[in-house]
Each structure stands twice: as structure tokens, then as C-alpha cells.
VEXDOVEX-501827 format. One record per residue (C-alpha): chain; x, y, z. Coordinates in steps of 0.02 Angstrom, whole numbers, plus 50000, padded with zeros to 5 digits. Example, Ala and Ser with C-alpha at 12.3 -4.5 7.8 and 13.67 -1.06 7.14 Angstrom:
REM VEXDOVEX-501827
r ch->A xx->50615 yy->49775 zz->50390 $
r ch->A xx->50684 yy->49947 zz->50357 $
END
This chain:
REM VEXDOVEX-501827
r ch->A xx->65309 yy->61685 zz->50304 $
r ch->A xx->65376 yy->61767 zz->50462 $
r ch->A xx->65405 yy->61927 zz->50366 $
r ch->A xx->65226 yy->61929 zz->50303 $
r ch->A xx->65158 yy->61897 zz->50478 $
r ch->A xx->65267 yy->62036 zz->50551 $
r ch->A xx->65214 yy->62159 zz->50414 $
r ch->A xx->65030 yy->62117 zz->50443 $
r ch->A xx->65048 yy->62139 zz->50630 $
r ch->A xx->65137 yy->62306 zz->50607 $
r ch->A xx->65002 yy->62367 zz->50486 $
r ch->A xx->64862 yy->62321 zz->50607 $
r ch->A xx->64955 yy->62405 zz->50751 $
r ch->A xx->64976 yy->62566 zz->50651 $
r ch->A xx->64792 yy->62564 zz->50599 $
r ch->A xx->64738 yy->62547 zz->50781 $
r ch->A xx->64855 yy->62688 zz->50833 $
r ch->A xx->64784 yy->62807 zz->50703 $
r ch->A xx->64606 yy->62756 zz->50740 $
r ch->A xx->64629 yy->62793 zz->50925 $
r ch->A xx->64712 yy->62962 zz->50896 $
r ch->A xx->64568 yy->63084 zz->50916 $
r ch->A xx->64673 yy->63233 zz->50969 $
r ch->A xx->64618 yy->63340 zz->50822 $
r ch->A xx->64446 yy->63271 zz->50784 $
r ch->A xx->64277 yy->63282 zz->50864 $
r ch->A xx->64179 yy->63124 zz->50827 $
r ch->A xx->64013 yy->63187 zz->50895 $
r ch->A xx->63930 yy->63358 zz->50902 $
r ch->A xx->63952 yy->63352 zz->51092 $
r ch->A xx->64139 yy->63328 zz->51072 $
r ch->A xx->64139 yy->63468 zz->50943 $
r ch->A xx->64059 yy->63586 zz->51070 $
r ch->A xx->64182 yy->63534 zz->51206 $
r ch->A xx->64326 yy->63572 zz->51087 $
r ch->A xx->64250 yy->63743 zz->51047 $
r ch->A xx->64224 yy->63781 zz->51232 $
r ch->A xx->64405 yy->63735 zz->51274 $
r ch->A xx->64470 yy->63841 zz->51130 $
r ch->A xx->64368 yy->63993 zz->51186 $
r ch->A xx->64429 yy->63973 zz->51365 $
r ch->A xx->64610 yy->63962 zz->51306 $
r ch->A xx->64581 yy->64119 zz->51199 $
r ch->A xx->64665 yy->64032 zz->51052 $
r ch->A xx->64588 yy->64105 zz->50894 $
r ch->A xx->64663 yy->63969 zz->50782 $
r ch->A xx->64586 yy->63831 zz->50889 $
r ch->A xx->64419 yy->63923 zz->50891 $
r ch->A xx->64425 yy->63936 zz->50700 $
r ch->A xx->64468 yy->63750 zz->50689 $
r ch->A xx->64309 yy->63711 zz->50788 $
r ch->A xx->64203 yy->63805 zz->50659 $
r ch->A xx->64147 yy->63760 zz->50484 $
r ch->A xx->64220 yy->63848 zz->50332 $
r ch->A xx->64057 yy->63942 zz->50305 $
r ch->A xx->64062 yy->63999 zz->50487 $
r ch->A xx->64239 yy->64062 zz->50461 $
r ch->A xx->64180 yy->64157 zz->50307 $
r ch->A xx->64036 yy->64226 zz->50411 $
r ch->A xx->64160 yy->64284 zz->50544 $
r ch->A xx->64261 yy->64376 zz->50411 $
r ch->A xx->64103 yy->64462 zz->50348 $
r ch->A xx->64051 yy->64513 zz->50525 $
r ch->A xx->64225 yy->64581 zz->50562 $
r ch->A xx->64225 yy->64684 zz->50401 $
r ch->A xx->64049 yy->64750 zz->50433 $
r ch->A xx->64085 yy->64798 zz->50612 $
r ch->A xx->64258 yy->64864 zz->50567 $
r ch->A xx->64345 yy->64761 zz->50700 $
r ch->A xx->64478 yy->64627 zz->50710 $
r ch->A xx->64419 yy->64452 zz->50667 $
r ch->A xx->64495 yy->64391 zz->50832 $
r ch->A xx->64366 yy->64497 zz->50923 $
r ch->A xx->64225 yy->64414 zz->50823 $
r ch->A xx->64288 yy->64241 zz->50869 $
r ch->A xx->64310 yy->64288 zz->51052 $
r ch->A xx->64156 yy->64197 zz->51122 $
r ch->A xx->64138 yy->64067 zz->50984 $
r ch->A xx->63970 yy->64137 zz->50923 $
r ch->A xx->63878 yy->64070 zz->51076 $
r ch->A xx->63840 yy->64144 zz->51247 $
r ch->A xx->63859 yy->63971 zz->51324 $
r ch->A xx->64048 yy->63993 zz->51324 $
r ch->A xx->64034 yy->64133 zz->51454 $
r ch->A xx->64007 yy->63997 zz->51584 $
r ch->A xx->64155 yy->63974 zz->51704 $
r ch->A xx->64140 yy->63786 zz->51690 $
r ch->A xx->64084 yy->63675 zz->51546 $
r ch->A xx->63896 yy->63698 zz->51537 $
r ch->A xx->63772 yy->63555 zz->51536 $
r ch->A xx->63753 yy->63477 zz->51363 $
r ch->A xx->63604 yy->63369 zz->51317 $
r ch->A xx->63498 yy->63303 zz->51174 $
r ch->A xx->63628 yy->63265 zz->51043 $
r ch->A xx->63545 yy->63235 zz->50874 $
r ch->A xx->63630 yy->63178 zz->50713 $
r ch->A xx->63558 yy->63156 zz->50539 $
r ch->A xx->63690 yy->63123 zz->50407 $
r ch->A xx->63818 yy->63263 zz->50405 $
r ch->A xx->63709 yy->63377 zz->50514 $
r ch->A xx->63702 yy->63375 zz->50702 $
r ch->A xx->63645 yy->63479 zz->50850 $
r ch->A xx->63658 yy->63485 zz->51039 $
r ch->A xx->63571 yy->63586 zz->51171 $
r ch->A xx->63688 yy->63682 zz->51286 $
r ch->A xx->63633 yy->63772 zz->51444 $
r ch->A xx->63652 yy->63961 zz->51433 $
r ch->A xx->63668 yy->64007 zz->51618 $
r ch->A xx->63667 yy->64194 zz->51582 $
r ch->A xx->63497 yy->64191 zz->51496 $
r ch->A xx->63436 yy->64037 zz->51591 $
r ch->A xx->63385 yy->63943 zz->51435 $
r ch->A xx->63441 yy->63803 zz->51321 $
r ch->A xx->63533 yy->63852 zz->51161 $
r ch->A xx->63514 yy->63732 zz->51016 $
r ch->A xx->63682 yy->63736 zz->50927 $
r ch->A xx->63699 yy->63664 zz->50752 $
r ch->A xx->63851 yy->63568 zz->50690 $
r ch->A xx->63912 yy->63499 zz->50525 $
r ch->A xx->64029 yy->63352 zz->50500 $
r ch->A xx->64164 yy->63433 zz->50395 $
r ch->A xx->64336 yy->63360 zz->50357 $
r ch->A xx->64302 yy->63215 zz->50477 $
r ch->A xx->64261 yy->63325 zz->50626 $
r ch->A xx->64102 yy->63403 zz->50698 $
r ch->A xx->64111 yy->63592 zz->50684 $
r ch->A xx->63996 yy->63733 zz->50738 $
r ch->A xx->63884 yy->63779 zz->50590 $
r ch->A xx->63835 yy->63961 zz->50624 $
r ch->A xx->63879 yy->64010 zz->50445 $
r ch->A xx->63762 yy->63875 zz->50377 $
r ch->A xx->63622 yy->63932 zz->50493 $
r ch->A xx->63645 yy->64113 zz->50443 $
r ch->A xx->63654 yy->64068 zz->50258 $
r ch->A xx->63499 yy->63957 zz->50266 $
r ch->A xx->63589 yy->63797 zz->50214 $
r ch->A xx->63584 yy->63712 zz->50385 $
r ch->A xx->63474 yy->63557 zz->50387 $
r ch->A xx->63408 yy->63523 zz->50560 $
r ch->A xx->63436 yy->63347 zz->50623 $
r ch->A xx->63268 yy->63358 zz->50713 $
r ch->A xx->63176 yy->63456 zz->50843 $
r ch->A xx->63268 yy->63480 zz->51008 $
r ch->A xx->63207 yy->63427 zz->51178 $
r ch->A xx->63182 yy->63607 zz->51236 $
r ch->A xx->63072 yy->63647 zz->51086 $
r ch->A xx->62973 yy->63485 zz->51110 $
r ch->A xx->62944 yy->63529 zz->51294 $
r ch->A xx->62884 yy->63704 zz->51248 $
r ch->A xx->62764 yy->63635 zz->51118 $
r ch->A xx->62696 yy->63509 zz->51244 $
r ch->A xx->62674 yy->63646 zz->51376 $
r ch->A xx->62585 yy->63755 zz->51248 $
r ch->A xx->62470 yy->63612 zz->51199 $
r ch->A xx->62421 yy->63588 zz->51380 $
r ch->A xx->62386 yy->63773 zz->51407 $
r ch->A xx->62285 yy->63782 zz->51245 $
r ch->A xx->62171 yy->63644 zz->51310 $
r ch->A xx->62121 yy->63758 zz->51452 $
r ch->A xx->62048 yy->63890 zz->51335 $
r ch->A xx->61857 yy->63882 zz->51322 $
r ch->A xx->61797 yy->63814 zz->51155 $
r ch->A xx->61690 yy->63968 zz->51119 $
r ch->A xx->61831 yy->64092 zz->51149 $
r ch->A xx->61826 yy->64154 zz->50968 $
r ch->A xx->61646 yy->64219 zz->50975 $
r ch->A xx->61616 yy->64403 zz->50939 $
r ch->A xx->61525 yy->64495 zz->51077 $
r ch->A xx->61454 yy->64671 zz->51094 $
r ch->A xx->61463 yy->64729 zz->51274 $
r ch->A xx->61343 yy->64865 zz->51329 $
r ch->A xx->61352 yy->64910 zz->51514 $
r ch->A xx->61297 yy->64752 zz->51603 $
r ch->A xx->61221 yy->64666 zz->51452 $
r ch->A xx->61318 yy->64558 zz->51332 $
r ch->A xx->61243 yy->64510 zz->51166 $
r ch->A xx->61328 yy->64368 zz->51075 $
r ch->A xx->61321 yy->64386 zz->50887 $
r ch->A xx->61314 yy->64220 zz->50797 $
r ch->A xx->61394 yy->64199 zz->50625 $
r ch->A xx->61219 yy->64196 zz->50546 $
r ch->A xx->61171 yy->64362 zz->50628 $
r ch->A xx->61335 yy->64438 zz->50574 $
r ch->A xx->61304 yy->64385 zz->50395 $
r ch->A xx->61127 yy->64457 zz->50400 $
r ch->A xx->61196 yy->64622 zz->50470 $
r ch->A xx->61328 yy->64630 zz->50335 $
r ch->A xx->61201 yy->64600 zz->50194 $
r ch->A xx->61083 yy->64737 zz->50258 $
r ch->A xx->61222 yy->64868 zz->50245 $
END
């Protein structure tokens, strides 16, 4: 009985130890980005590759061959300008839908949010540039930046006069508005 209790306790302890060991995994897209950023800053090509999906690694090989340069050079910035930041940039709006995820990361150089896609591959969230390029990426939903731009556009469109699409012939100081009926009559007379 004591032996069974000890074995059970040891098994539970080992399970907890392995569950808490997240040294090589990124359990969220945000953690996946942080791992990529740290790898780029350490200039460790193998760690950068580990933070990218298999399709992204294939994409990097293709880019290196096309540009006739070393693959290490292609991996240099991790396929995102956000890694040029001296400190970890602001990350917001994490979205996950199944195996697909995305986060918005502040690109200080261009002063805009970059929506970076991720895929959960081999138990870790990895940058999915190869999937985006290949058209297989499935968006987990619209990002906050895009939603804000759509809302701003909707507001500005409400300020346009309703009759803005009318055709008008301008002649010096006179403006004659041509109604759709008059246009149709003109077209039938020709």
C-alpha cells in the first residue's frame, strides 16, 4: 500500500514538473511573439527558426534562394519590423480561434500596429508568415486596429452629403444638375 501511494505521489509530482516547464513552448500567441523578439535580439538563427512555423521556414529558404543570400540574413529581423525596437514593443489584442492566432504589435518605426499571425504547431505558437504568404492562414478575427479604422471611416462617410453622386455640368457660374431621367432621355436621343 505504501509503495502504491509513493508511486502515485511521484507520478503526480513528475506530471506537475513537466506541466510547469514552459522553457521551450509558447502557450499563447503573445508568448510566441516574445520568444521571437528575444531570439531576434540575441541574433540566434536557430532560436528564430524555432519561433517560426515549418511553412515560414520553407518560405525563408525560398526567399534566400531568390535573393541569392544566406538564410541567416533572411531570418535576421524575424520577418517583422517590430523587432527593430530597442525594447519589447507594446502587444495588444490577442485573438485565438482553434490552431490560428494573432496579436497586434506596435511598429514604432512606421508608427502603426502590425497584425501578426500565428499557428499552434507542435504545441507552441509560431509566427505564420509562410501560411499568410501561401494563402492558408485562417484569421482568428478582425484586429482592434482594423476595427478602429473601419469605425473612423464609417464616421467620416456619414459626413458626405447624400446627393454627392449626382452628375453636374458646370458652365461658368451656372450649374445644371442632370437627373437620371434626363440622362436617359439624352442617351436615347443619340
